[in-house]
Structure formats: structure tokens, C-alpha cells
BAFI-3210 file (N, C-alpha, C; in Angstrom, 3 decimals, decimal comma, padded with zeros to 6 digits):
// residues 259
n [1|2|3|4|5|6|7|8|9|10|11|12|13|14|15|16|17|18|19|20|21|22|23|24|25|26|27|28|29|30|31|32|33|34|35|36|37|38|39|40|41|42|43|44|45|46|47|48|49|50|51|52|53|54|55|56|57|58|59|60|61|62|63|64|65|66|67|68|69|70|71|72|73|74|75|76|77|78|79|80|81|82|83|84|85|86|87|88|89|90|91|92|93|94|95|96|97|98|99|100|101|102|103|104|105|106|107|108|109|110|111|112|113|114|115|116|117|118|119|120|121|122|123|124|125|126|127|128|129|130|131|132|133|134|135|136|137|138|139|140|141|142|143|144|145|146|147|148|149|150|151|152|153|154|155|156|157|158|159|160|161|162|163|164|165|166|167|168|169|170|171|172|173|174|175|176|177|178|179|180|181|182|183|184|185|186|187|188|189|190|191|192|193|194|195|196|197|198|199|200|201|202|203|204|205|206|207|208|209|210|211|212|213|214|215|216|217|218|219|220|221|222|223|224|225|226|227|228|229|230|231|232|233|234|235|236|237|238|239|240|241|242|243|244|245|246|247|248|249|250|251|252|253|254|255|256|257|258|259]
n.u [000,823|001,935|003,922|002,361|000,991|003,180|004,090|001,839|001,689|004,137|003,758|001,791|003,372|005,201|003,538|002,788|005,311|005,847|003,936|004,866|007,420|006,763|005,361|007,400|009,153|007,519|007,048|009,573|011,370|010,142|008,219|009,938|011,597|013,743|013,602|014,753|017,364|019,920|021,790|020,268|018,028|019,252|020,271|017,864|016,882|018,794|018,278|015,569|015,773|017,112|015,162|013,172|014,603|014,848|012,240|012,070|013,753|016,398|019,779|022,703|025,980|029,326|032,196|035,337|035,821|033,516|032,381|033,130|032,734|031,629|030,813|029,002|028,925|027,050|026,297|023,014|020,283|017,751|014,873|015,375|018,023|018,333|017,517|019,410|021,980|021,410|021,114|023,652|025,113|024,761|023,115|022,253|020,099|020,027|017,430|015,211|012,494|010,014|009,899|009,048|006,288|005,689|004,001|004,371|007,351|007,808|006,819|008,583|011,097|010,879|010,705|013,259|014,801|015,520|016,989|015,512|015,510|014,472|014,478|013,941|014,469|017,227|018,441|017,898|019,932|021,674|020,293|020,097|022,790|023,350|021,795|023,019|025,489|024,796|024,135|026,571|028,194|027,025|028,083|027,253|027,141|026,442|024,485|024,592|023,094|024,556|024,150|021,740|019,482|017,903|019,079|019,496|021,809|023,663|025,686|027,661|026,244|027,159|028,393|026,772|027,778|026,742|025,634|027,834|028,876|028,912|030,682|032,999|033,351|033,723|035,698|035,221|035,717|035,094|033,460|033,289|030,839|029,695|026,889|025,473|023,083|021,810|019,775|017,973|015,743|014,791|014,984|017,392|017,606|015,015|013,356|014,406|015,896|014,715|013,477|013,230|009,899|008,630|006,138|005,532|003,895|003,095|005,702|006,921|005,251|005,792|008,514|008,415|007,642|009,831|012,145|014,752|017,070|020,176|022,564|025,423|027,746|030,300|032,844|034,833|038,036|038,225|038,190|040,277|041,446|041,988|039,767|037,883|034,306|033,617|035,886|035,899|033,548|034,255|036,407|035,106|033,295|035,078|036,189|033,989|033,426|035,829|035,586|033,516|034,778|036,871|035,468|034,323|036,657|037,659|035,668|036,191|038,434|037,498|037,511|036,444|033,630|032,869|030,641]
n.v [-001,206|001,260|001,605|001,877|004,239|005,983|005,842|006,838|009,455|010,512|010,231|012,142|014,380|014,163|014,659|017,291|018,493|017,995|019,665|022,126|022,197|022,245|024,666|026,384|026,025|027,051|029,785|030,835|030,080|029,536|031,680|033,779|033,664|031,884|029,234|028,141|027,985|025,814|025,381|026,606|024,955|022,579|023,301|023,778|021,153|020,047|021,406|020,631|017,882|017,416|018,160|016,219|013,950|014,391|013,942|011,227|010,386|009,888|009,638|010,928|010,057|010,622|009,593|010,564|012,934|015,291|015,333|017,876|018,460|017,212|013,769|011,740|008,497|005,995|003,076|001,525|001,411|002,207|004,405|006,285|006,866|009,082|011,244|011,040|011,374|013,803|015,475|015,998|017,383|019,766|018,368|016,971|014,508|011,510|009,597|006,807|007,129|006,418|007,179|009,785|009,728|008,716|008,805|011,555|011,299|011,638|014,336|015,881|015,174|016,217|018,972|019,287|019,211|016,811|014,554|012,594|009,303|007,345|004,120|002,004|002,955|003,089|005,156|007,356|007,952|009,674|012,135|012,506|012,799|015,350|016,906|016,341|017,523|020,194|020,522|019,935|021,935|024,049|023,950|022,012|018,827|015,714|012,984|009,489|006,218|003,503|000,782|000,199|-000,774|-001,144|-002,804|-005,312|-004,702|-006,644|-007,152|-005,224|-004,502|-005,109|-002,261|-000,349|001,030|002,868|005,383|006,873|007,974|010,732|011,689|010,447|011,693|014,409|014,354|014,468|014,566|011,626|010,218|007,703|006,367|004,870|003,580|002,780|001,391|001,344|-000,238|-000,245|-001,617|-003,722|-005,131|-004,168|-004,954|-005,763|-003,682|-001,113|-001,033|-000,873|-002,952|-005,791|-006,883|-004,928|-002,668|000,783|002,465|000,841|000,153|002,641|003,507|001,582|002,105|004,605|003,956|003,227|003,573|004,823|005,489|004,891|006,188|005,687|007,232|006,723|008,382|008,254|008,856|011,240|010,017|010,714|011,715|010,219|007,995|005,322|004,761|002,179|001,272|003,207|002,567|000,072|000,812|002,541|000,792|-000,952|000,890|001,581|-000,891|-001,135|001,008|000,083|-002,137|-000,832|000,760|-001,099|-002,098|000,151|000,410|-001,727|-000,939|001,198|003,839|007,227|008,788|011,447|014,301]
n.w [000,000|000,822|-001,115|-003,395|-002,834|-002,711|-005,375|-006,734|-005,731|-006,615|-009,333|-009,775|-009,219|-011,344|-013,531|-012,995|-013,163|-015,831|-017,021|-016,055|-017,221|-019,933|-020,095|-019,342|-021,484|-023,515|-022,807|-022,085|-024,045|-026,654|-027,136|-026,754|-028,850|-028,768|-029,339|-031,565|-030,934|-030,447|-028,256|-026,197|-025,960|-025,198|-022,699|-021,439|-021,303|-019,578|-017,150|-016,568|-016,562|-014,199|-012,376|-012,775|-012,017|-009,312|-008,421|-008,954|-007,016|-007,659|-007,613|-009,036|-009,845|-011,063|-013,012|-014,335|-017,084|-018,371|-021,752|-024,174|-026,820|-029,999|-030,218|-027,933|-026,837|-025,425|-023,395|-023,242|-021,174|-020,257|-020,576|-018,702|-018,912|-020,569|-018,979|-016,950|-018,246|-019,516|-017,336|-016,492|-018,398|-021,086|-023,771|-026,983|-027,988|-029,954|-031,175|-031,683|-033,994|-032,976|-030,318|-030,196|-030,065|-027,590|-024,409|-022,154|-022,147|-024,915|-025,790|-024,213|-025,234|-027,780|-027,270|-026,292|-028,514|-029,676|-032,011|-034,384|-035,755|-038,468|-038,300|-040,009|-042,492|-044,300|-045,677|-044,158|-042,470|-043,723|-043,795|-041,047|-040,392|-041,416|-039,675|-037,251|-037,702|-037,718|-035,017|-033,654|-034,741|-033,501|-031,052|-029,244|-027,695|-029,234|-028,295|-028,450|-028,605|-029,308|-029,284|-030,338|-029,139|-025,930|-022,929|-020,287|-019,058|-018,469|-020,214|-022,533|-025,482|-028,950|-030,760|-033,209|-036,294|-038,116|-037,388|-036,885|-039,121|-039,784|-037,854|-038,669|-041,150|-040,478|-038,606|-035,817|-032,244|-030,345|-027,583|-025,146|-022,860|-019,840|-018,217|-015,098|-012,833|-009,462|-007,062|-004,100|-003,262|-005,006|-008,357|-010,654|-013,337|-013,944|-013,120|-013,419|-015,809|-019,162|-021,325|-023,532|-023,837|-022,355|-021,017|-021,214|-019,420|-017,041|-016,256|-015,647|-013,523|-011,571|-011,232|-010,066|-007,533|-006,085|-003,375|-003,428|-006,056|-007,577|-009,847|-011,803|-013,863|-016,073|-017,756|-020,666|-022,296|-024,895|-028,222|-030,870|-034,134|-037,402|-038,081|-039,492|-039,522|-038,627|-037,300|-035,343|-033,957|-032,886|-031,221|-029,433|-028,226|-026,946|-025,190|-023,550|-022,353|-020,972|-019,189|-017,603|-016,362|-015,035|-013,248|-011,445|-010,402|-009,058|-007,170|-005,521|-004,110|-002,790|-003,804|-003,983|-005,723|-008,093|-007,911]
ca.u [000,000|002,820|004,581|001,355|000,774|004,376|004,090|000,748|002,070|005,207|003,194|001,194|004,476|005,734|002,601|002,924|006,597|005,681|003,229|005,757|008,476|006,184|005,082|008,699|009,618|006,656|007,183|010,955|012,115|009,386|007,686|011,061|012,388|014,944|013,341|015,652|018,717|020,265|022,304|019,206|017,194|020,052|020,293|016,511|016,812|019,626|017,569|014,373|016,190|017,432|013,904|012,527|015,379|014,514|010,979|012,391|014,733|017,525|021,025|023,665|027,404|030,059|033,642|035,927|035,539|032,402|032,815|032,787|032,498|031,548|029,851|029,043|028,305|026,857|025,418|021,620|019,546|016,394|014,536|015,944|019,364|018,273|017,479|020,682|023,021|021,001|021,268|025,070|025,741|023,845|023,251|021,147|020,063|019,487|016,522|014,325|011,365|008,847|009,913|008,326|004,866|005,509|003,426|005,283|008,717|007,806|006,804|009,793|012,221|010,697|011,099|014,707|015,491|016,003|017,050|014,881|015,890|013,567|015,450|013,643|014,912|018,672|018,838|017,645|021,206|022,262|019,600|020,473|024,153|023,284|021,267|024,064|026,501|024,258|024,219|027,984|028,679|026,466|028,815|026,563|027,512|025,377|024,545|024,098|023,050|024,972|023,741|020,545|018,365|018,261|019,317|019,492|023,106|024,553|026,833|027,545|025,992|028,003|028,022|026,540|028,638|026,134|025,403|029,119|029,348|029,210|031,896|034,101|033,527|034,172|036,775|034,835|036,085|034,006|033,732|032,449|030,328|029,045|025,890|025,071|022,101|021,721|018,435|018,010|014,535|014,272|015,905|017,711|017,328|013,577|012,561|014,987|016,123|013,488|013,896|012,341|008,564|008,046|005,194|006,018|003,085|003,317|007,111|007,144|004,534|006,567|009,769|008,098|007,390|011,093|012,596|015,893|017,805|021,476|023,138|026,835|028,143|031,752|033,202|036,155|038,848|037,793|038,974|040,493|042,241|041,288|039,308|036,609|033,222|033,625|036,964|035,443|032,568|034,986|037,179|034,163|032,780|036,151|036,340|032,866|033,675|036,922|035,050|032,782|035,733|037,613|034,557|034,226|037,963|037,740|034,747|036,816|039,404|036,806|037,809|035,207|033,167|032,579|029,216]
ca.v [000,000|002,418|001,750|002,383|005,653|006,709|005,922|007,728|010,829|010,933|010,366|013,477|015,333|014,074|015,340|018,730|018,894|018,006|020,894|023,259|022,189|022,666|026,099|027,049|026,036|027,922|031,207|031,291|029,802|029,674|033,033|034,723|033,467|031,100|027,823|027,693|027,914|024,463|025,424|026,952|023,777|021,613|023,771|023,538|019,740|019,816|021,894|019,857|016,525|017,397|018,223|014,910|012,996|014,620|013,247|009,801|010,143|009,269|010,367|010,661|010,263|010,385|009,406|011,061|014,301|015,446|015,746|019,259|018,617|016,001|012,706|010,928|007,202|005,299|001,910|001,955|000,540|002,641|005,795|007,129|007,263|010,429|012,189|010,953|012,045|015,184|016,269|016,257|018,235|020,069|017,385|016,684|013,066|010,861|008,562|006,226|008,017|006,016|007,849|011,058|009,524|008,181|009,763|012,265|011,348|012,137|015,804|016,447|015,008|017,165|020,297|019,284|019,239|015,469|014,178|011,286|008,541|006,283|003,036|001,096|003,588|003,236|006,455|008,416|008,252|010,839|013,316|012,649|013,317|016,799|017,508|016,229|018,534|021,484|020,543|020,010|023,264|025,004|023,798|021,084|017,430|014,798|011,745|008,339|004,887|002,749|-000,615|000,056|-001,163|-001,176|-004,155|-005,406|-004,281|-007,760|-006,969|-004,113|-005,074|-004,524|-000,927|-000,200|002,127|003,731|006,734|007,544|008,418|012,166|011,860|010,055|012,696|015,701|014,100|014,932|013,692|010,762|009,824|006,621|006,489|003,662|003,877|001,679|001,759|000,538|-000,145|-000,880|-002,404|-004,358|-005,614|-003,184|-005,532|-005,892|-002,541|000,134|-001,256|-000,951|-003,765|-006,893|-006,455|-004,148|-001,614|002,013|002,938|000,055|000,219|003,931|003,554|000,772|002,813|005,705|003,430|002,876|004,556|005,561|004,876|005,513|006,012|006,040|007,411|006,811|008,963|007,914|009,893|011,408|009,428|011,680|011,182|009,809|006,617|005,103|004,597|000,844|001,258|004,061|001,806|-000,946|001,484|003,030|-000,362|-001,387|001,897|001,468|-002,110|-000,811|001,870|-000,810|-002,918|000,078|001,195|-002,143|-002,180|001,262|000,116|-002,699|-000,273|002,263|005,166|008,011|009,310|012,882|014,629]
ca.w [000,000|000,889|-002,412|-004,337|-002,504|-003,129|-006,828|-007,165|-005,391|-007,513|-010,672|-009,801|-009,322|-012,701|-014,437|-012,736|-013,723|-017,277|-017,364|-015,778|-018,232|-021,203|-020,002|-019,335|-022,872|-024,307|-022,483|-021,967|-025,265|-027,903|-027,300|-026,740|-030,059|-028,499|-029,605|-032,637|-030,390|-029,997|-026,883|-025,250|-025,745|-024,442|-021,320|-020,933|-020,955|-018,397|-015,958|-016,260|-016,230|-012,772|-011,613|-012,854|-011,228|-007,900|-008,165|-008,952|-005,951|-008,346|-007,376|-010,107|-009,607|-012,302|-013,017|-015,559|-017,507|-019,305|-023,093|-024,514|-028,254|-030,802|-029,985|-026,729|-027,108|-024,161|-023,350|-023,122|-020,276|-019,950|-020,929|-017,651|-019,346|-021,146|-017,866|-016,223|-019,036|-019,749|-016,110|-016,247|-019,412|-022,198|-024,841|-027,893|-028,144|-031,153|-030,707|-032,696|-034,259|-032,190|-029,019|-030,316|-029,769|-026,245|-023,449|-021,248|-022,664|-026,289|-025,877|-023,621|-026,161|-028,894|-026,776|-026,078|-029,797|-030,015|-033,427|-034,538|-036,945|-038,897|-038,399|-041,124|-043,733|-044,211|-046,228|-043,184|-041,808|-044,401|-043,271|-039,648|-040,351|-041,617|-038,455|-036,235|-038,024|-037,256|-033,559|-033,247|-035,111|-032,536|-029,800|-028,345|-027,885|-029,644|-027,535|-029,207|-028,019|-030,490|-029,220|-031,162|-028,286|-024,515|-022,414|-018,835|-018,565|-018,162|-021,076|-023,478|-026,799|-030,007|-031,229|-034,638|-036,754|-039,135|-036,887|-036,727|-040,437|-039,750|-037,045|-039,538|-042,198|-039,946|-037,636|-034,490|-031,119|-029,878|-026,201|-024,634|-021,491|-019,324|-017,191|-014,222|-011,818|-008,250|-006,486|-002,783|-002,985|-006,208|-009,380|-011,684|-014,653|-014,176|-012,694|-013,920|-017,236|-019,957|-022,451|-023,916|-024,249|-021,262|-021,380|-020,585|-018,299|-015,820|-015,857|-015,001|-012,242|-010,636|-010,962|-009,165|-006,194|-005,450|-002,393|-003,964|-007,153|-007,818|-011,180|-011,958|-015,256|-016,248|-019,050|-021,145|-022,937|-026,295|-029,300|-031,941|-035,230|-038,611|-038,023|-040,173|-038,556|-038,047|-036,319|-034,259|-033,180|-032,121|-030,169|-028,435|-027,478|-026,058|-024,139|-022,619|-021,573|-020,073|-018,139|-016,700|-015,571|-014,161|-012,178|-010,426|-009,754|-008,106|-006,065|-004,619|-003,238|-002,092|-004,326|-004,069|-007,006|-008,156|-007,976]
c.u [000,865|003,489|003,612|001,094|001,964|004,401|003,029|001,094|003,137|004,705|002,507|002,252|005,068|004,840|002,660|004,241|006,537|004,992|004,123|006,861|007,965|005,889|006,383|009,260|008,827|006,962|008,636|011,767|011,311|008,901|008,777|011,992|013,651|014,784|014,228|017,094|018,988|020,846|021,211|018,329|017,947|020,143|018,933|016,383|017,623|018,891|016,409|014,690|016,474|016,167|013,198|013,284|015,121|013,222|011,199|013,267|015,929|018,744|022,055|025,076|028,133|031,551|034,176|035,492|034,414|032,924|032,349|032,469|032,351|030,448|030,094|028,281|028,253|026,133|024,002|020,832|018,074|016,147|015,089|017,342|019,386|018,292|018,812|021,789|022,681|021,149|022,708|025,664|024,706|024,112|022,047|021,210|019,561|018,648|015,726|013,061|010,138|008,749|009,103|006,853|004,629|004,863|004,505|006,684|008,760|007,802|008,051|010,983|012,099|011,102|012,619|015,491|016,074|015,968|016,510|015,349|014,843|014,435|015,197|014,060|016,414|019,141|018,653|018,919|021,851|021,629|020,011|021,880|024,198|022,784|022,288|025,155|026,061|024,380|025,662|028,562|028,138|027,123|028,183|026,958|026,277|025,552|023,868|024,057|023,304|024,641|022,489|019,312|018,834|018,411|019,239|020,838|024,063|025,816|026,600|027,390|026,907|027,475|027,859|027,233|027,946|025,961|026,700|029,669|029,726|030,467|033,132|034,396|034,160|035,276|036,457|035,435|034,866|034,405|032,771|032,003|029,620|028,137|025,589|024,076|022,206|020,378|018,430|016,839|013,947|015,376|016,131|017,306|015,842|012,793|013,133|015,235|014,785|013,825|012,887|010,989|007,860|007,145|005,503|005,225|003,295|004,759|007,397|006,482|005,286|007,869|009,551|007,854|008,674|011,566|013,690|016,540|019,129|021,928|024,590|027,121|029,651|032,046|034,638|036,894|038,420|038,751|039,089|041,333|041,367|040,978|038,047|035,571|033,223|034,728|036,562|034,478|033,261|035,747|036,261|033,622|033,828|036,328|035,236|033,015|034,802|036,483|034,271|033,741|036,489|036,744|034,495|035,554|038,118|036,817|035,397|037,804|038,800|037,117|036,519|034,905|032,995|031,071|029,004]
c.v [001,268|002,676|002,315|003,859|006,497|006,910|006,887|009,188|011,344|011,083|011,718|014,557|015,351|014,827|016,850|019,260|018,960|019,290|022,111|023,351|022,686|024,165|026,902|027,135|027,033|029,391|031,696|031,074|030,141|031,107|034,098|034,526|032,658|029,617|027,265|027,542|026,504|024,487|025,727|025,745|022,704|022,011|023,586|022,080|019,444|020,229|020,980|018,389|016,408|017,437|016,868|013,865|013,174|013,896|011,742|009,396|009,394|010,169|009,952|010,982|010,029|010,265|009,912|012,477|014,328|015,882|017,158|019,455|017,240|015,059|012,030|009,636|006,390|003,973|002,381|000,941|000,909|004,032|006,771|007,598|008,695|011,479|012,209|011,698|013,521|016,063|016,683|017,298|018,560|019,133|017,443|015,195|012,663|009,687|007,998|007,063|007,682|006,754|009,139|010,928|008,954|009,225|010,308|012,413|011,991|013,652|016,455|016,325|015,959|018,573|020,401|019,283|017,898|015,229|012,766|010,622|007,467|005,074|002,094|001,673|003,877|004,604|007,589|008,803|009,485|012,125|013,575|013,218|014,824|017,504|017,443|017,271|019,910|021,606|020,723|021,381|024,350|024,868|022,858|019,650|016,605|013,477|010,613|007,091|003,900|001,262|-000,870|-000,355|-001,103|-002,623|-004,135|-005,046|-005,400|-007,720|-005,740|-004,722|-004,439|-003,171|-000,935|001,074|003,151|005,176|007,520|008,080|009,898|012,447|011,484|011,149|013,978|015,570|014,686|014,026|012,881|010,196|008,720|006,901|005,195|004,047|002,610|002,210|000,822|000,817|-000,902|-001,814|-003,014|-004,790|-004,546|-003,700|-005,543|-004,612|-001,176|000,026|-001,426|-001,667|-004,888|-006,325|-005,662|-003,048|-000,370|002,401|002,157|000,117|001,517|003,987|002,751|001,467|003,941|005,239|003,140|003,984|005,446|004,760|005,620|005,212|006,450|006,134|007,577|007,314|008,591|009,123|010,021|010,734|010,449|011,028|010,716|008,313|006,480|004,714|003,215|000,704|002,077|003,308|000,751|-000,322|001,993|001,894|-000,863|-000,405|001,768|000,217|-001,879|000,076|001,054|-001,566|-002,029|000,558|000,160|-002,320|-001,071|001,032|-000,805|-002,038|000,953|003,656|005,968|008,474|010,815|013,079|015,779]
c.w [000,000|-000,457|-003,442|-004,096|-002,963|-004,640|-007,334|-006,888|-006,357|-008,948|-010,821|-009,937|-010,721|-013,676|-014,251|-013,304|-015,242|-017,719|-017,168|-016,830|-019,574|-021,205|-020,012|-020,747|-023,702|-024,076|-022,484|-023,237|-026,513|-028,115|-027,300|-027,939|-029,867|-028,842|-030,713|-032,158|-029,853|-028,580|-025,851|-024,946|-024,954|-022,968|-020,658|-020,493|-019,694|-017,121|-015,588|-016,009|-014,737|-011,918|-011,626|-012,039|-009,737|-007,530|-008,102|-007,759|-006,527|-008,220|-008,415|-009,632|-010,929|-012,065|-014,347|-015,877|-018,534|-020,675|-023,401|-025,994|-028,911|-030,378|-028,645|-027,029|-025,823|-024,370|-023,025|-022,302|-020,145|-020,522|-019,903|-018,026|-019,865|-020,038|-017,126|-016,975|-019,238|-018,536|-015,859|-017,185|-020,487|-023,381|-025,770|-028,202|-029,525|-030,672|-031,870|-032,801|-033,415|-030,859|-029,049|-029,945|-028,374|-025,338|-022,526|-021,862|-024,040|-026,405|-025,299|-024,568|-027,347|-028,472|-026,631|-027,384|-030,208|-031,523|-033,569|-035,827|-037,216|-039,205|-039,573|-042,475|-043,625|-044,708|-045,230|-042,437|-042,427|-043,887|-041,829|-039,512|-040,537|-040,357|-037,321|-036,456|-037,539|-035,733|-033,094|-033,581|-034,186|-031,168|-028,793|-028,703|-028,266|-028,905|-028,301|-028,323|-029,150|-030,422|-030,066|-030,391|-026,845|-024,062|-020,895|-018,225|-018,238|-019,019|-021,960|-024,868|-027,845|-030,468|-032,751|-035,122|-037,643|-038,670|-036,688|-038,052|-040,430|-038,935|-037,861|-040,563|-041,671|-038,901|-036,266|-033,417|-030,686|-028,517|-025,785|-023,210|-021,111|-018,167|-016,398|-013,200|-010,620|-007,587|-005,170|-002,542|-004,256|-007,151|-010,441|-013,057|-014,973|-013,922|-013,066|-015,416|-017,957|-021,252|-022,673|-024,361|-023,151|-021,813|-020,556|-019,335|-017,019|-015,324|-015,116|-013,633|-011,186|-010,258|-009,960|-007,727|-005,420|-004,503|-002,967|-005,089|-007,284|-009,233|-011,143|-013,451|-015,306|-017,659|-019,410|-021,695|-024,396|-027,275|-030,423|-033,038|-036,373|-038,545|-038,863|-039,130|-037,892|-037,005|-035,092|-033,342|-032,321|-030,958|-029,056|-027,584|-026,495|-024,903|-023,101|-021,752|-020,568|-018,924|-017,113|-015,783|-014,582|-012,997|-011,067|-009,698|-008,718|-006,913|-005,039|-003,663|-002,547|-002,551|-004,490|-005,483|-006,918|-008,243|-008,958]
res [x|x|x|x|x|x|x|x|x|x|x|x|x|x|x|x|x|x|x|x|x|x|x|x|x|x|x|x|x|x|x|x|x|x|x|x|x|x|x|x|x|x|x|x|x|x|x|x|x|x|x|x|x|x|x|x|x|x|x|x|x|x|x|x|x|x|x|x|x|x|x|x|x|x|x|x|x|x|x|x|x|x|x|x|x|x|x|x|x|x|x|x|x|x|x|x|x|x|x|x|x|x|x|x|x|x|x|x|x|x|x|x|x|x|x|x|x|x|x|x|x|x|x|x|x|x|x|x|x|x|x|x|x|x|x|x|x|x|x|x|x|x|x|x|x|x|x|x|x|x|x|x|x|x|x|x|x|x|x|x|x|x|x|x|x|x|x|x|x|x|x|x|x|x|x|x|x|x|x|x|x|x|x|x|x|x|x|x|x|x|x|x|x|x|x|x|x|x|x|x|x|x|x|x|x|x|x|x|x|x|x|x|x|x|x|x|x|x|x|x|x|x|x|x|x|x|x|x|x|x|x|x|x|x|x|x|x|x|x|x|x|x|x|x|x|x|x|x|x|x|x|x|x|x|x|x|x|x|x]
***
């Protein structure tokens, strides 16, 4: 009963935050002529991501240095990843086109300037590359989930290289990141990670019932130089796996994290 009450109360808070975020976007960005500004929308996402994480009682810690230019490539566990990464640094995300129609998450991603890709159309990568170039030239980092799907985090799935074509062409720095969650009263794989055939509404309501959630994000060193996209994907995957291993090694010796 307590968990249901907690989830219902937080769901009300989420809906109020959604309304506040939308009104903030409307009056502070759209009506003021700032909606076309990529940095302004990325900063808007950073601010509101932090507000939503407070409602979730989700605490974020990080290791390494935040990327300042180019591409950020992370493993993918849940829709919460967007809020976690977005709360740390102004980013523009690339997402599958279906996300645009999701309740709550969809409108927020549109306001944040998310770049959508139609995955069933291979030619859409060319259009997306042009949009990514516009974002990077505006001084904002583009965030990609190169696994192509979310997982339970048991392993880092192979990285697909197609979305790295623009990075190859323009020689942008690319940085790997690894996300991990911890949950005191449940299963991360079943209740934080959003994968398999899970349904968004019930998953979110259950997530809102959790007392506290912790997220750790480890950032790697930017890869630079002239690499083709397939080599880049392999190097990024190796870096993310290395970040995972290094994190657990640091945990064993009790090294503190940054906030």
C-alpha cells in the first residue's frame, strides 16, 4: 500500500513537472524566439532533467571528464538514461522516431530538440548526419546509443557504426560512457532497465514506487584522429567495456566518485 501511494504521489508530481516544463519552454524559449537555439534547448533539458530525477529520488554520480564537443556514445539501459546524461551536461540526443509519440517522454524530447531517426529507412542516416553537423557546429555534444536497443546491462551489446558516419567525415572527437544503476529495494534488470517487451506505463509507475535509485556514469577519454566509422565503433565499445571494468575495480578499493 505504501509503495502504491508513493508511486501515485510521484506520478502526480511528474505530471505537474511536465506541465511546468512545457510552459517554461513555451514562455521562456518559444515566445522569446529562443526555440531555434540548440544550446538553449540543451540547457533547458539539463535543468528539467534534474527536476525529474529529484521526483524519482535518483542520485547521479560520475567518473571522468564530461565531453565538450563532438559525440558521446553510451550503453543503453532505460529511458531514464536520457534524464541521467542530460542532467550532467547540455546534450542533444538521437533517438528512434517512435519515441516522439511516447506519453510524457515524447513531448519532452521534442522540446529538447532530439534528433529522430527512422530506423527502417537506411537512407535516413544521411539526413540525420546533416542535423548532427548542425548541432555540433552550434557547440553542443550529440549523444548516441549505439547498441541500437536497450538491455538489462549484463553486457555491453556490439556498437553499430552507421550513426558515426558524420563523425568520420568531420573528424569529431568521440567519447564513450558507461551507465550503471543501483536499487536498494528491487531488481535493476527488471525494474529500472526498460527492455524486452516491457510496457512504458506500468514500468514507469513501478519505478516511481522505489525509495531511492542511484546512477553512476563513467566517461572515457575522447577518441580523436582519422578513423573510419567501423573502427570508431569498435574502439568506443572497447572503451565502454573498459570503463565498466575500471569502475568495479575502483569500487573494490573504495575510491570516491565525483558529484
